[in-house]
N, C-alpha and C positions, 0 to 999 in steps of 0.2 A: 373476513379472512378465511382461507381454506383450512380445513382441519385434518385432512388426510394426505400428508406429504411424507409418510414413512418410507425411507429408502429400502431398496431390496435387501441390503445388509449394511453393516456399519463400515466395512472396509472394502477397498477395491485393490486387489493384489494379484499380480501375475495374470492380468487380463480378465479377472472375474470378481464378482462380489463374494466376500468372505465374511462369515459371522462367527463370533465367539462370545456367547452371552455370559461367560464367567468373568469378563472384564467389568470394570466399574460402570454402572449405568450412567448415561449422560442424557438427561431429559432436554428436549428442545422446547423452550417456553415461548409462546407467541407474545410479542411485546404489546399487542393490542388487547387480546382477551385475557392475558396472564395465565393461560391454560397450556398444558402439555399437548403439543401437536405432533410430536414424533419422539423417538428414542433411539439412541445408538449406544454402543458399549466401547469403553476405552480399550485400546490394544493391550493384550496380554503379552508376556515375553515371547510366547509362541507366535503370535501375530507379527510382532516386530521382527523376529527372526525370519519369518516367511517373506516379509516385504523386502528386507535387506538382501536376503539370499536371491530373491527373484531379480532385484535391480542389479546386483553384482553380476549375475549370469547373463542377463539380457544386454547389458551395456556393451559388452565386447563386440557382439555382432552388429549392434546399432552403430557403433563408432566406425566400423569398417565400411558401412554404406557411404555412398557419396553424399556430400552436402545437398545436392540437388534432390536426391531420393528422400532424404530426411525432410527437406523443405516441402516436398510434395505432400507428405503426410500432414504437416502442420497447416498448410494452406487448405487442405481438404477439411481438416477439423474446424478451421475458421469459418468456412462456408457452412458447415453443419450447424455451428453455433448460431450463425445469423439466421439460418432457416428455422431454428428452434428458439429464437430470441424471446418470443412471448412466454412460452412455458418456463424457460429458464429465468425470466424476469419475475414471473409469479412466484417461483420457488425462492428467489433471492428476497423478494418482498416478505414472504412468510418467515424466512430465516432471520432477517435483520429488522423488519418493520419499516424499511424505507419505502416511500410511496412508489407505486408502480409507474407513475408519471416519470419518476427519476430512473428507476431500474431499467426501464425500456430503452433508455438512451445512454446510460452511463456504466453499466455493469457487464452483462454478457457481451455487449457490443465492444467494450474496451478489451475484454479477453480475446475476442475474435481479432481485433486490431493487432494485438501482440503476436498471436499465432501467425497471422498473415505477414506481418513485418519480418519476424525472424525466420519464417518459412521462406520469404522472398530473398533474404540475404544469406541463407545457409550455404548455398552453392558458391558464394564469393569469399568464404572464410579461408583464406590461403595464407601461406608464408611469403617470404621474399628471398631474392637472390642477391648476394653481395659479392661482387668481383674483387679479388685481392691479387692483382697481377695475374699470374697463371692459375693460382689457387682460387678457390671461392668458398663461400659459406652459403648454405641455404637454411631456412627455418621452416619448421613444420608446426602448424597450429594443431594441438592435440587436446582431446577431451580430458577432463579431470577425473572422471569416473562416476561414482555414486554421489549425487547431491541430495541434501536434505533441505526442504523448504518448510518454514514455519509461518503460518498465516495469521492475520489479524481478523477481528470480527466485523470491521466496518465495510470492507470490500472483498468478500470471500471469493467470488467468482473471478474477479479481476486479478487478485493477488495470486491465485492458483495458476493463472496463465502468465502473469508478469514474471514469475519465477520459472515456470515450466517451459515456456517458449524458448528463451535463450539457452537454457540448460539442454534441451533436446536438440536444438539447432546445432549446438557444438558437439553433439555426440555423447552426451551424458545420459544417465538414467536418473529419475527423480523419485524420492519418497517424500510425500507432502503430508504434513500434519496441519489440518485446519484448526482454527480456534475452537475450543470446546463449546463456545457460545453459539457459533454458527457452523455446524459440522456438515451441512447437507450439500452445498453447491459444488464443492471440489469433487465430490463423487461423480457428478455429471460431467465435469471437465475430463476426468480420467476415463469415464465410459466412452465419451465422444472421441477422445484421442485414440483409444483402442479400436473403436469402430472405423476410424479414418485410416487405420493401417499401422499404428504404432505397435510394435511387437509386444507380446505379453511381458510384463515386468518392467517396461520402460517408464511408465508413469503410474505410481502406486499411491494410494491414499490410506492413511491410518489415523484413527481418532485417538484422542486422549488429552490429558492435562500435562502439567509440567514434567512429571516423571517419565512420560512417554517421550516427550521432546528431548529430555536429558539422555535417555537410553539411545535415541537415534543419533544425536550429535556427538556422542562419545564413542560410538562404535568404530573400531579400527578400519572398517570397510568404507567409511564415509570420508570423502575428500573435500567436500564443500558444504557450507551451511549458509543459508540465506534466511534472515528473519525480518518480518515486519511486526513491530510491536512497541511497547513502552521502553523507556530508558532503563528502569529497574530490571525488566526481563532481558533487555539487551546486554546489560552488564553480566548477567549470569550465563547467557548463551555464549557471549564472546569469550569469557573466561574458560568455559568448558571446552569450546572449540580450540582455544589456544593450546590446551594441554596436548593435543595431537597435531599442532601446527597446521590446522586446516585453513583452507581458503574461507573467507568470511565476507558476506555483505550484510550490512545492518541498516535498515530504514526505520528510524525510531521517531520519537515525538518531537514536538516543537512548541514554541511560544512566539510565533512569527509576527514581525511588525508589518503593518500596512500604513504607509505614509501618504497623506492627502494634502496637497498644497492648495493655497487660495485660488490659484489659476486653473485648477482641475475642472473638467466637465462634471458638474455636481451629480447629474443623473447617473453617469458612468461610475463615479466614485461610490455612490450609494449602492449601485448594482454590484460593484466589486466587493464591497464590505458584506453584502448579503451572501454572495458566493463564498466569501472567505470566512463566514461565521455560522451560516444557517443551513447551507446545503447538507444533506444527510443528517439533519438536526444537530449540526455542529460537530459531528463525530468524524472529523477528517484531520489527519496528522499535520498537514501543511497549513491549516487555517491561520489566517492573519487576524489573530484575536486581540492584538494590541493595535488599535486603530488610532494613529497619531493624526489629528486634524489641526491644521493651522488655524490660529484663533479667529482670523477674519471670516471664515465660513463655518465655524463650529456649530452655531445655533441653527443655521440654514441646513447644515448636514443632518443634525439631530431631528429637525422638523420633517425633512423629506424622508429620512429613514423610518421614522415612526409612521408616516403616512403609508409607505409601501408595506410595512409589516402588518398593517391593518388588512392586507389582502391574503394573509396566511390562512389556509384552510386545513384544519386537522380533521381526522376521521379515519374511516377504514382505508388503509393504504392501497387496497385493490381497486378503489374508486379512483379513476384516472383524473378526476377533478381535484382530488386531495393533493396538496403540494407540501405538506409538512407532516412527518411521521413521528412516532414515539422514539424515545431512547431505547437502546437495545435490551436492557434488562433492569430489574429493580435496583441492583447494586449501582449501576451507572447513574440512575435517576437520583439515588441518595447522595452519591458523590457530588453531582452537579448542584443539587439543592444546598449542600454544605458550602460550596464555593459562593453561591449567591448570598447565603447568610453572612459569610465573611465579608463580602463586598459591602453589604449594608452596615455591618458592625464597624468596619474600618473607615467609613465615611464617604464612600462613593455614592453618587446620586443615581438612584434607580429611575431611569427615564420611562421604561415600559417593560412589561412582562414580569418574570420572576416567580410566577406561580405555577403549580401543577394544574393541568387542564383535565377536568373530569375526575371521576373516582375509579375508573377502570382503564388499564393501559398506562404505559410509562410516558405519557404526554407531558411536556413542559413547554410553557410559553417561550417564544423567542425573547431574550432578555438583553436589554441595553443599559449599560452603566455609563455615566459621564462623570467628569471631574475626577477621573482616576489618576493616581500618582504612581510613579515607578516602583515604589516600595510596597504597594498593596499586594496582598496575596493573589488577587485575581489578575494582577499584571505580571506576576512572577511565575506562577505554576500552571502547567497544562491542565485545562479543565475538561476538554473533550465533550463538550455539550454546547447548546445554543446560547452562549453568553459572550457578548461583545463589549469590550472596554474601550471607551474613547478617552484619549489623553491629549491635552493641549500642547502646542509648541509654537515657537516664534520664528526660528530660522533654520536653514539647512544644516549648518554644522552642528547645531544643538541636537536636532532630531536624529541625525545619523549616529551620533555618539550614544544617544539614549536607545535607539533601535538595536544597537549592537551590544548593549549592556545586559546580556543574558548568556546562560550556559548553552542554550540551544542555537541551532543554525540551520534549520531545515529549509525555510522559505522566507521571502520578503517581497514586498511590492510597493510601488509608488504610482500615484496618480498626479500628473502635471501636464500642462501643455508646453512646457519648456523642455524640449527633448535633450538639450545639453545637460540640464539639471537631472533629468531622468537617468541619463547614462552615468553621470557622476554618482548618483545615489546607488545604482545597482553595482557599480564598481566598488563602492565603499561598503555595501552590505556584507556582513559575515554570514553568508547563507549559501547553500548549494543550488537553490532553485529560486529564481527571481522573476518578477513580473513588472511590466510597464503598461499602465492603463488597462489592466485586466487582472484577474486573479484566479488561481486554482485550476488552470487548464493543465492537463498532463498528457499530451500526445505521445504515442509510443516512439515517435521519431526523435524525441528530445530526451536527454538524460535527466533522471529524477533521483534526488538524494540530498543528503544534508552534510553539514560541517559540524564541528565541535561535538556536543553530546547527541546531536541528531543523527549520527550514523557514520558509516564508512562505506565506500563503494558507491556505484550508481546502478540504478535499474533503467531498463529501456535504452533505446538507441544503440549505436554501434559500440558505445562504451561498455554495455553489459556483456558483450562478447568476451572482453578481456577478463571479466570476473568469472566466466564459466569455461575458460580454456587456458592453456599455457603454451608458451613457445619453446620448442626444442631447437637448439642451434646445432648444425652439422657442419664441421669444417672438412672440406675435401681438398686433399693435397694432390697437385698435378706434377709435382717436382720431387726429386730425391730428398729424403729426410736428412737434415743437418743436425748433428748432435755433438756436444763438446768432447765426448770420449766414447 
């Protein structure tokens, strides 16, 4: 792993890097070496004020530009990200520990996809005309103003763009706070956007922990808050934003079901379970961690899954042959180890994995439990690590009811060759993002988000536009006014 990734400064505000070392130090710990590889400082009140003031000032002129002009900036930034994909991917790997094999295709590239998509539709964000006899109404789609984005540590580059791209396309300004665990990548997104032509102050990045986020989301200048994070964090942010009746998008956690029927293509089903549990070392909010396998193929599924997990290669994530990285930090490793211990204690059968790998780095073996029941802790609570739970089932009605027996509702998936059954299942799933014969794909063209405790609103697609803009209705009278007196 590289050890010199220190950013120019901790914050990017008003088109330039800004430092204030009086803020709380935030060390960046390499998940492989467990050593400090960079350091930033949490935003002080002066830094927060500088960012919000810059965003408020810059947004007015940005909103007055045509959508096509704004879109041109976003599309140029997308091209620049693709040109710099390798360096951005190396930075992401250092920041998160994810293998370079993964970050080269899934992180900066998906950020570029978001900027390109919303840049492409920015010029088409219009209102409508409604004829009412001789009178008529027209609507204007208008920006909300200053938006605050709060990111998670598992996809820092992607999330910075998933929130920034629709916000900027609609004419808003953004103040983005990355997770304090992975503070580096969003700075590069801000730098590239400014270099691509975004006016100073339109996209700002400030570092910090919960108190910085609270200061941002409760400021009266802020019109919109978008969070990617855990349910406990989401409750706090939602409540704080509600105080000012702010627009809110919440993309929170999940305990998603992945249902595999006897007639499924076994190889595809195993591949889907791997994507839904072990990609990014299991640190994905939409993971299908409750894998319901129909009894007829349960043992065949477990056998083939174990065979394929034998091809996991851990090591230096910058080695492109490595396909499985460490967990993001020591705290997350401890949390996941605690869940594995509970799984064993509560009677689940440990099929493979479950142990820490090596003595340095936060590596944990991919872990598979079988004979899991619905009431076990590992089947109820979000683990956010490489732990897959296999639950048996017999028929469709039974498994659908059990799949929905959760407070979460982010994602769900089904593997079957019976397409009528597949569509019945996804119609019945209480989840915002569903998959048939695949899992965990998130193209920018499709809405992404959850139901129940997994969040409100949608990211990506044209749906995101409605969460970053509002419609103004204008009634135009072409006839004399009639009044009762």
